[in-house]
Kinemage of the C-alpha trace (Angstrom):
@kinemage 1
@onewidth
@group {chain A} dominant
@subgroup {mainchain}
@vectorlist {calphas} color= white
{ca met a 1} P 72.954 94.112 96.203
{ca asn a 2} L 75.801 92.932 93.963
{ca gly a 3} L 76.704 90.768 91.049
{ca arg a 4} L 79.227 88.673 92.997
{ca lys a 5} L 80.611 88.931 96.499
{ca thr a 6} L 84.045 88.082 97.785
{ca asp a 7} L 85.560 88.313 101.238
{ca ile a 8} L 88.090 91.083 101.707
{ca glu a 9} L 91.389 90.271 103.371
{ca pro a 10} L 92.192 92.151 106.603
{ca asp a 11} L 94.568 95.083 106.578
{ca ile a 12} L 98.205 94.221 106.033
{ca asp a 13} L 100.579 95.382 108.783
{ca leu a 14} L 102.735 98.277 107.675
{ca pro a 15} L 106.523 98.150 108.114
{ca glu a 16} L 107.891 100.118 111.029
{ca glu a 17} L 111.252 101.389 109.792
{ca asp a 18} L 111.613 104.500 107.656
{ca glu a 19} L 113.047 103.768 104.221
{ca glu a 20} L 113.213 105.970 101.158
{ca ala a 21} L 110.634 104.871 98.635
{ca thr a 22} L 111.738 103.272 95.403
{ca leu a 23} L 110.399 104.782 92.234
{ca pro a 24} L 107.664 102.629 90.655
{ca glu a 25} L 107.773 101.829 86.990
{ca ala a 26} L 105.274 103.833 84.967
{ca glu a 27} L 102.472 101.673 83.578
{ca pro a 28} L 102.819 101.177 79.807
{ca leu a 29} L 100.005 102.260 77.578
{ca glu a 30} L 100.018 99.475 75.000
{ca leu a 31} L 96.709 97.668 74.796
{ca ser a 32} L 98.457 94.466 73.807
{ca glu a 33} L 99.963 94.094 77.272
{ca gly a 34} L 96.570 93.456 78.854
{ca pro a 35} L 95.100 89.937 79.233
{ca ser a 36} L 94.315 88.194 75.959
{ca gln a 37} L 90.588 88.849 76.020
{ca ser a 38} L 89.015 90.938 73.271
{ca met a 39} L 87.365 94.297 73.728
{ca ala a 40} L 84.127 92.767 72.456
{ca ala a 41} L 84.135 90.038 75.098
{ca gly a 42} L 85.003 92.506 77.842
{ca arg a 43} L 82.314 94.934 76.784
{ca ser a 44} L 79.789 92.079 76.606
{ca ala a 45} L 80.608 91.091 80.189
{ca ile a 46} L 80.271 94.691 81.349
{ca glu a 47} L 76.907 95.068 79.579
{ca arg a 48} L 75.686 91.942 81.337
{ca tyr a 49} L 76.669 93.237 84.765
{ca ala a 50} L 75.360 96.734 84.011
{ca lys a 51} L 71.861 95.234 83.986
{ca leu a 52} L 72.466 93.820 87.474
{ca ala a 53} L 74.121 96.914 88.901
{ca pro a 54} L 72.259 98.853 91.615
{ca thr a 55} L 71.351 102.496 91.099
{ca ala a 56} L 72.527 103.375 94.620
{ca pro a 57} L 75.907 104.950 95.447
{ca gly a 58} L 78.727 102.556 96.137
{ca val a 59} L 81.881 100.855 94.924
{ca tyr a 60} L 82.486 98.469 92.032
{ca arg a 61} L 85.376 96.079 91.406
{ca met a 62} L 86.315 95.014 87.888
{ca val a 63} L 87.831 91.511 87.994
{ca asp a 64} L 89.698 89.455 85.389
{ca val a 65} L 89.241 85.786 84.478
{ca asp a 66} L 91.783 84.711 87.126
{ca gly a 67} L 89.972 86.557 89.912
{ca glu a 68} L 92.463 89.423 90.132
{ca val a 69} L 90.893 92.798 90.876
{ca leu a 70} L 91.836 95.090 88.011
{ca tyr a 71} L 90.245 98.317 89.138
{ca val a 72} L 88.203 99.697 92.037
{ca gly a 73} L 85.946 102.682 91.435
{ca lys a 74} L 83.171 104.564 93.178
{ca ala a 75} L 80.010 106.182 91.865
{ca lys a 76} L 76.973 108.169 92.916
{ca ser a 77} L 75.002 105.639 90.857
{ca ile a 78} L 76.841 102.381 90.222
{ca arg a 79} L 74.631 101.459 87.266
{ca lys a 80} L 75.206 104.751 85.450
{ca arg a 81} L 78.934 104.463 85.950
{ca ile a 82} L 79.081 100.881 84.648
{ca ile a 83} L 77.007 101.817 81.597
{ca asn a 84} L 79.640 104.443 80.730
{ca tyr a 85} L 82.145 101.636 80.130
{ca thr a 86} L 79.908 100.146 77.420
{ca arg a 87} L 80.008 103.262 75.235
{ca pro a 88} L 82.540 102.894 72.413
{ca ala a 89} L 83.470 106.558 72.011
{ca gly a 90} L 85.807 108.662 74.146
{ca leu a 91} L 87.674 105.858 75.939
{ca asp a 92} L 91.382 106.283 76.586
{ca thr a 93} L 93.874 103.438 76.262
{ca arg a 94} L 93.924 102.703 79.984
{ca ile a 95} L 90.140 102.270 80.130
{ca met a 96} L 90.225 100.101 76.999
{ca arg a 97} L 92.763 97.823 78.676
{ca ile a 98} L 90.538 97.516 81.736
{ca ile a 99} L 87.500 96.679 79.591
{ca ala a 100} L 89.396 94.074 77.564
{ca ala a 101} L 90.555 92.316 80.733
{ca thr a 102} L 87.224 92.404 82.621
{ca his a 103} L 85.531 89.044 83.231
{ca his a 104} L 83.008 90.102 85.885
{ca ile a 105} L 82.139 93.021 88.178
{ca glu a 106} L 81.418 93.059 91.908
{ca phe a 107} L 79.312 95.725 93.613
{ca val a 108} L 79.028 97.065 97.158
{ca thr a 109} L 76.386 99.705 97.855
{ca thr a 110} L 76.747 102.475 100.435
{ca arg a 111} L 74.314 104.939 101.947
{ca thr a 112} L 76.062 107.994 100.525
{ca glu a 113} L 78.666 108.983 97.966
{ca thr a 114} L 80.847 110.084 100.873
{ca glu a 115} L 80.853 106.556 102.280
{ca ala a 116} L 81.638 105.257 98.797
{ca leu a 117} L 84.749 107.449 98.595
{ca leu a 118} L 86.044 106.165 101.945
{ca leu a 119} L 85.317 102.536 101.039
{ca glu a 120} L 86.987 102.937 97.647
{ca ala a 121} L 90.180 104.233 99.276
{ca asn a 122} L 90.187 101.371 101.776
{ca leu a 123} L 89.686 98.711 99.089
{ca ile a 124} L 92.402 100.155 96.862
{ca lys a 125} L 94.891 99.993 99.728
{ca arg a 126} L 93.888 96.424 100.581
{ca leu a 127} L 93.520 94.929 97.117
{ca arg a 128} L 96.132 97.008 95.241
{ca pro a 129} L 94.432 96.816 91.816
{ca arg a 130} L 96.673 97.051 88.773
{ca phe a 131} L 94.945 100.045 87.188
{ca asn a 132} L 94.397 102.236 90.268
{ca val a 133} L 96.768 104.842 91.653
{ca leu a 134} L 98.626 103.012 94.427
{ca leu a 135} L 100.075 104.662 97.510
{ca arg a 136} L 103.446 103.014 98.057
{ca asp a 137} L 105.599 102.877 101.215
{ca asp a 138} L 102.678 104.002 103.374
{ca lys a 139} L 104.301 103.602 106.770
{ca ser a 140} L 102.903 104.677 110.094
{ca phe a 141} L 104.184 107.992 111.411
{ca pro a 142} L 105.956 108.481 114.744
{ca tyr a 143} L 104.445 110.650 117.478
{ca ile a 144} L 105.654 112.121 120.751
{ca leu a 145} L 103.854 110.711 123.790
{ca ile a 146} L 103.775 112.298 127.241
{ca thr a 147} L 102.390 109.510 129.390
{ca ala a 148} L 99.625 109.817 131.963
{ca asp a 149} L 99.793 106.429 133.710
{ca his a 150} L 102.606 107.195 136.165
{ca pro a 151} L 103.087 109.805 138.929
{ca ala a 152} L 106.187 111.026 137.047
{ca pro a 153} L 105.130 111.199 133.372
{ca gln a 154} L 107.575 110.101 130.700
{ca ile a 155} L 108.294 111.588 127.246
{ca val a 156} L 108.868 108.996 124.532
{ca lys a 157} L 108.728 108.356 120.804
{ca his a 158} L 105.626 106.348 119.862
{ca arg a 159} L 104.419 104.582 116.751
{ca gly a 160} L 101.366 102.358 116.306
{ca ala a 161} L 98.102 102.005 118.212
{ca arg a 162} L 97.428 104.642 120.853
{ca asn a 163} L 96.689 102.256 123.691
{ca arg a 164} L 98.747 103.896 126.419
{ca pro a 165} L 97.123 106.751 128.383
{ca gly a 166} L 98.648 110.141 127.704
{ca asp a 167} L 98.894 112.993 125.219
{ca tyr a 168} L 100.053 112.256 121.678
{ca phe a 169} L 101.657 114.974 119.559
{ca gly a 170} L 102.320 114.545 115.848
{ca pro a 171} L 102.625 113.203 113.276
{ca phe a 172} L 106.320 113.702 112.645
{ca ala a 173} L 107.643 112.944 109.185
{ca ser a 174} L 110.423 110.600 110.304
{ca val a 175} L 112.009 108.858 113.270
{ca trp a 176} L 114.948 111.242 112.894
{ca ala a 177} L 112.661 114.272 113.246
{ca val a 178} L 110.908 112.960 116.338
{ca asn a 179} L 114.169 111.847 118.009
{ca arg a 180} L 115.696 115.273 117.430
{ca thr a 181} L 112.632 116.974 118.905
{ca val a 182} L 112.475 114.684 121.949
{ca thr a 183} L 116.145 115.399 122.698
{ca ala a 184} L 115.566 119.157 122.499
{ca leu a 185} L 112.444 118.905 124.676
{ca gln a 186} L 114.402 116.953 127.287
{ca arg a 187} L 116.876 119.826 127.470
{ca ala a 188} L 114.048 122.351 127.687
{ca phe a 189} L 111.757 120.610 130.182
{ca leu a 190} L 113.986 117.998 131.878
{ca ile a 191} L 111.341 115.258 131.614
{ca arg a 192} L 112.413 111.652 132.029
{ca ser a 193} L 112.522 109.276 129.052
{ca cys a 194} L 113.433 106.080 130.923
{ca ser a 195} L 111.034 103.138 131.205
{ca asp a 196} L 108.967 102.715 134.345
{ca ala a 197} L 111.035 99.654 135.299
{ca val a 198} L 114.290 101.618 135.083
{ca tyr a 199} L 112.683 104.520 136.961
{ca glu a 200} L 111.698 102.274 139.865
{ca ser a 201} L 115.146 100.672 140.064
{ca arg a 202} L 117.204 103.884 140.290
{ca thr a 203} L 119.035 104.676 143.517
{ca arg a 204} L 120.984 107.629 142.156
{ca pro a 205} L 120.596 110.000 139.188
{ca cys a 206} L 121.587 108.683 135.758
{ca leu a 207} L 123.795 110.205 133.068
{ca leu a 208} L 120.901 112.184 131.552
{ca his a 209} L 120.614 114.142 134.802
{ca gln a 210} L 124.328 114.902 134.708
{ca ile a 211} L 124.126 116.268 131.150
{ca lys a 212} L 121.043 118.324 132.055
{ca arg a 213} L 118.457 116.372 130.092
{ca cys a 214} L 116.458 115.063 133.053
{ca ser a 215} L 115.466 116.461 136.449
{ca ala a 216} L 115.783 112.992 138.080
{ca pro a 217} L 112.387 112.613 139.761
{ca cys a 218} L 113.347 108.950 140.289
{ca thr a 219} L 115.681 109.825 143.173
{ca gly a 220} L 113.849 112.876 144.473
{ca glu a 221} L 116.166 115.477 142.949
{ca ile a 222} L 113.032 117.487 142.137
{ca lys a 223} L 109.816 117.864 144.132
{ca pro a 224} L 106.718 116.163 142.642
{ca asp a 225} L 104.897 119.500 142.271
{ca asp a 226} L 107.850 121.078 140.468
{ca tyr a 227} L 108.119 118.085 138.140
{ca ala a 228} L 104.396 118.292 137.413
{ca glu a 229} L 104.912 121.938 136.419
{ca leu a 230} L 107.647 120.924 133.959
{ca val a 231} L 105.280 118.377 132.416
{ca arg a 232} L 102.522 120.992 132.188
{ca glu a 233} L 104.883 123.375 130.392
{ca ala a 234} L 105.957 120.670 127.930
{ca arg a 235} L 102.344 119.808 127.119
{ca ala a 236} L 101.538 123.490 126.643
{ca phe a 237} L 104.519 123.985 124.328
{ca leu a 238} L 103.558 121.004 122.165
{ca ser a 239} L 99.937 122.199 122.130
{ca gly a 240} L 100.872 125.466 120.445
{ca lys a 241} L 101.522 127.756 123.413
{ca ser a 242} L 105.222 128.037 122.686
{ca gln a 243} L 105.379 131.829 122.903
{ca ala a 244} L 103.649 131.906 126.290
{ca ile a 245} L 106.042 129.294 127.674
{ca lys a 246} L 109.092 131.170 126.358
{ca glu a 247} L 107.850 134.418 127.901
{ca gln a 248} L 107.275 132.634 131.209
{ca leu a 249} L 110.804 131.197 131.229
{ca ala a 250} L 112.290 134.571 130.287
{ca ala a 251} L 110.448 136.189 133.211
{ca glu a 252} L 111.741 133.515 135.598
{ca met a 253} L 115.294 134.025 134.303
{ca glu a 254} L 115.039 137.775 134.872
{ca lys a 255} L 113.625 137.231 138.347
{ca ala a 256} L 116.488 134.887 139.273
{ca ser a 257} L 119.067 137.337 137.930
{ca gln a 258} L 117.657 140.202 139.985
{ca ala a 259} L 117.830 137.970 143.048
{ca leu a 260} L 121.498 137.278 142.177
{ca asp a 261} L 120.681 133.575 141.833
{ca phe a 262} L 122.816 133.210 138.732
{ca glu a 263} L 122.907 129.418 138.811
{ca arg a 264} L 119.117 129.277 138.590
{ca ala a 265} L 119.104 132.006 135.935
{ca ala a 266} L 121.532 129.911 133.863
{ca ile a 267} L 119.141 126.951 134.030
{ca tyr a 268} L 116.319 129.079 132.581
{ca arg a 269} L 118.707 130.470 129.967
{ca asp a 270} L 119.638 126.963 128.818
{ca arg a 271} L 115.990 125.898 128.710
{ca leu a 272} L 115.116 128.919 126.566
{ca ala a 273} L 117.979 128.110 124.211
{ca ala a 274} L 116.694 124.540 123.871
{ca leu a 275} L 113.213 125.779 122.946
{ca ser a 276} L 114.656 128.137 120.365
{ca ala a 277} L 116.615 125.204 118.932
{ca val a 278} L 113.401 123.181 118.530
{ca gln a 279} L 111.813 125.944 116.484
{ca ser a 280} L 114.894 126.800 114.427
{ca gln a 281} L 115.293 123.145 113.406
{ca gln a 282} L 111.798 123.177 111.937
{ca gly a 283} L 112.581 125.603 109.100
{ca ile a 284} L 109.281 127.093 107.910
{ca asn a 285} L 106.976 128.031 110.797
{ca pro a 286} L 103.942 129.849 109.345
{ca arg a 287} L 102.193 132.264 111.679
{ca gly a 288} L 98.740 131.855 110.170
{ca val a 289} L 98.658 128.049 109.905
{ca glu a 290} L 98.138 126.273 113.215
{ca glu a 291} L 97.208 122.793 111.975
{ca ala a 292} L 97.454 121.607 108.376
{ca asp a 293} L 98.877 119.027 106.029
{ca val a 294} L 100.311 120.389 102.776
{ca phe a 295} L 100.284 118.238 99.623
{ca ala a 296} L 102.050 119.177 96.396
{ca ile a 297} L 102.483 116.965 93.344
{ca his a 298} L 105.030 117.170 90.555
{ca gln a 299} L 104.725 114.968 87.475
{ca thr a 300} L 107.236 114.322 84.705
{ca gly a 301} L 107.812 111.496 82.242
{ca gly a 302} L 104.936 109.454 83.612
{ca phe a 303} L 106.323 109.554 87.174
{ca asn a 304} L 104.862 111.386 90.162
{ca cys a 305} L 106.148 112.729 93.460
{ca val a 306} L 103.778 113.907 96.181
{ca gln a 307} L 105.498 115.961 98.865
{ca val a 308} L 103.697 116.145 102.225
{ca phe a 309} L 104.453 118.677 104.980
{ca phe a 310} L 102.965 118.380 108.472
{ca phe a 311} L 102.160 121.504 110.497
{ca arg a 312} L 100.806 121.160 114.036
{ca thr a 313} L 100.394 123.834 116.699
{ca gly a 314} L 101.984 126.326 114.322
{ca gln a 315} L 105.145 124.234 114.040
{ca asn a 316} L 106.632 122.383 111.086
{ca trp a 317} L 106.989 118.735 112.059
{ca gly a 318} L 108.712 117.605 108.904
{ca asn a 319} L 107.983 116.411 105.395
{ca arg a 320} L 108.011 113.196 103.400
{ca ala a 321} L 108.130 112.365 99.683
{ca tyr a 322} L 105.875 109.722 98.134
{ca phe a 323} L 106.153 108.177 94.682
{ca pro a 324} L 102.721 106.671 93.942
{ca lys a 325} L 102.332 104.036 91.256
{ca ala a 326} L 100.023 105.275 88.506
{ca asp a 327} L 99.319 104.725 84.822
{ca arg a 328} L 101.197 107.399 82.918
{ca ser a 329} L 98.017 108.433 81.098
{ca leu a 330} L 96.679 109.887 84.360
{ca ser a 331} L 97.055 113.601 85.008
{ca ser a 332} L 98.667 114.941 88.155
{ca val a 333} L 95.216 116.071 89.326
{ca glu a 334} L 93.846 112.522 89.042
{ca val a 335} L 96.847 111.075 90.851
{ca leu a 336} L 96.638 113.603 93.689
{ca ser a 337} L 92.886 113.101 94.146
{ca ser a 338} L 93.244 109.339 94.529
{ca phe a 339} L 96.373 109.670 96.663
{ca leu a 340} L 94.661 111.883 99.250
{ca ala a 341} L 91.756 109.535 99.939
{ca gln a 342} L 94.128 106.603 100.431
{ca phe a 343} L 96.530 108.625 102.574
{ca tyr a 344} L 93.890 109.361 105.226
{ca asp a 345} L 92.347 105.886 105.166
{ca asp a 346} L 94.171 104.934 108.380
{ca lys a 347} L 95.535 108.258 109.645
{ca pro a 348} L 94.072 111.142 111.664
{ca cys a 349} L 93.350 114.203 109.583
{ca pro a 350} L 94.048 117.850 110.509
{ca arg a 351} L 91.352 120.492 110.191
{ca ile a 352} L 92.964 121.967 107.073
{ca val a 353} L 94.390 120.123 104.073
{ca leu a 354} L 96.195 122.304 101.528
{ca ile a 355} L 96.624 120.972 97.980
{ca ser a 356} L 98.645 122.185 95.013
{ca glu a 357} L 95.963 121.383 92.414
{ca asp a 358} L 92.190 121.689 92.621
{ca phe a 359} L 89.970 118.815 91.500
{ca asp a 360} L 86.262 118.201 90.967
{ca glu a 361} L 85.741 116.036 94.048
{ca arg a 362} L 87.561 118.317 96.481
{ca glu a 363} L 84.378 119.175 98.407
{ca leu a 364} L 83.317 115.515 98.453
{ca leu a 365} L 86.707 114.597 99.903
{ca ala a 366} L 86.345 117.305 102.568
{ca glu a 367} L 82.903 115.949 103.455
{ca ala a 368} L 84.257 112.394 103.680
{ca leu a 369} L 87.216 113.409 105.860
{ca ser a 370} L 84.899 115.434 108.114
{ca ala a 371} L 82.578 112.446 108.545
{ca lys a 372} L 85.501 110.146 109.287
{ca ser a 373} L 87.171 112.572 111.717
{ca gly a 374} L 84.104 113.787 113.606
{ca tyr a 375} L 84.981 117.456 113.046
{ca ser a 376} L 85.001 119.868 110.126
{ca val a 377} L 87.871 119.390 107.660
{ca glu a 378} L 88.602 121.876 104.882
{ca val a 379} L 90.412 120.891 101.688
{ca ile a 380} L 91.797 124.052 100.094
{ca ala a 381} L 93.753 124.846 96.934
{ca pro a 382} L 95.119 128.292 97.907
{ca lys a 383} L 95.762 130.896 95.223
{ca arg a 384} L 97.596 133.555 97.242
{ca gly a 385} L 98.987 134.453 100.648
{ca glu a 386} L 100.914 132.447 103.213
{ca lys a 387} L 99.114 129.189 102.417
{ca lys a 388} L 100.087 129.542 98.757
{ca asp a 389} L 103.684 130.117 99.860
{ca leu a 390} L 103.562 126.781 101.696
{ca ile a 391} L 102.285 125.077 98.548
{ca asp a 392} L 105.056 126.647 96.458
{ca his a 393} L 107.660 125.470 98.961
{ca ala a 394} L 106.242 121.936 98.894
{ca leu a 395} L 106.143 121.999 95.075
{ca ala a 396} L 109.820 122.919 94.933
{ca asn a 397} L 110.597 119.999 97.235
{ca ala a 398} L 108.479 117.623 95.125
{ca arg a 399} L 110.243 118.728 91.952
{ca glu a 400} L 113.690 118.275 93.507
{ca ala a 401} L 112.807 114.897 95.064
{ca leu a 402} L 111.505 113.494 91.779
{ca gly a 403} L 114.546 114.807 89.923
{ca arg a 404} L 116.867 113.083 92.394
{ca lys a 405} L 114.890 109.845 92.218
{ca leu a 406} L 114.905 109.787 88.415
{ca ala a 407} L 118.650 110.467 88.382
{ca glu a 408} L 119.266 107.649 90.884
{ca thr a 409} L 117.082 105.253 88.899
{ca ser a 410} L 118.903 106.116 85.675
{ca ser a 411} L 122.295 105.583 87.321
{ca gln a 412} L 121.251 102.194 88.715
{ca gln a 413} L 119.988 101.045 85.317
{ca lys a 414} L 123.378 101.839 83.752
{ca leu a 415} L 125.254 99.685 86.266
């Protein structure tokens, strides 16, 4: 099955706090900076392992004399791919450096090329090979959780494993974005955010009730059925039915006004204002895109920035800039292709992924993400329309983010 086998270390825990990524140094191109093993010796080792390589799809790992994994790649036929490294013509400097440093090659076969793509992404994230594109600062994203394990459900920020019963909404790009949204939703739906222990200990309403951010179910200030209706409305709003909920609240406000119940009408007015604040804070809110992640890459001077926007239920839930580590000989298309597979290695995927640049394995990636997710996932490089507008907006953000990062790096180097 393979030339040599090694155990793979378990996944490394990701840090929990949001920090702005530092800009990686671009990999130099000089061949002399590789390990002191000749091209001839490296090619000889590769030729030896090419004879042992399986013809099945799978993943190969090129390893140096010290046991460090230099590069992880995938192939429809591992043997054919390894043989390509033995051909003297048409090799760029990066590939020549890999060949010169290679001592042996390890193989893992898979049933399909799709499985090979997913395994490759997982191994790159675990092993962090020197010559692969590396996704840096890959932190888990925060979600909003409306719990389902208590008679009075709670709305909270959540990050990590989804072990608690309830409905999870996200991802949000940052803790700041999710905190801001939770605060606005408290004003709109008056759902508690306190822990169950605090809830059980209350004998009178807390400060959040006084500032109109909680309906105080803990002390019976609201009937259980009425509180359940607030929770239902919040779930509906976060599930994409925002317009229906706003129309319902507007109708209730009008009804209260006609009945001269102006205090109740004011409550509905304030809740409507809070919902409008949620949507206005989100900036772009495309009408024709219910659920999508938008990826745009900008490359300059051997550095890359990938800007990611998250759209769920027709709402913009924020964006984040990544600065992947990559050899500067790689094109932006190559960097983006590798980045995407690694990005979704441990994250749920939306049904639509929009990308700024098309690449040869786009359909293979869509097939792999569909298999991993259990539903159909489209990977699209839009050329016109609203989706293209989203890409252009993300590209502008990527360009600005990389410009700022390069300026900051230059300033720090002068100090």
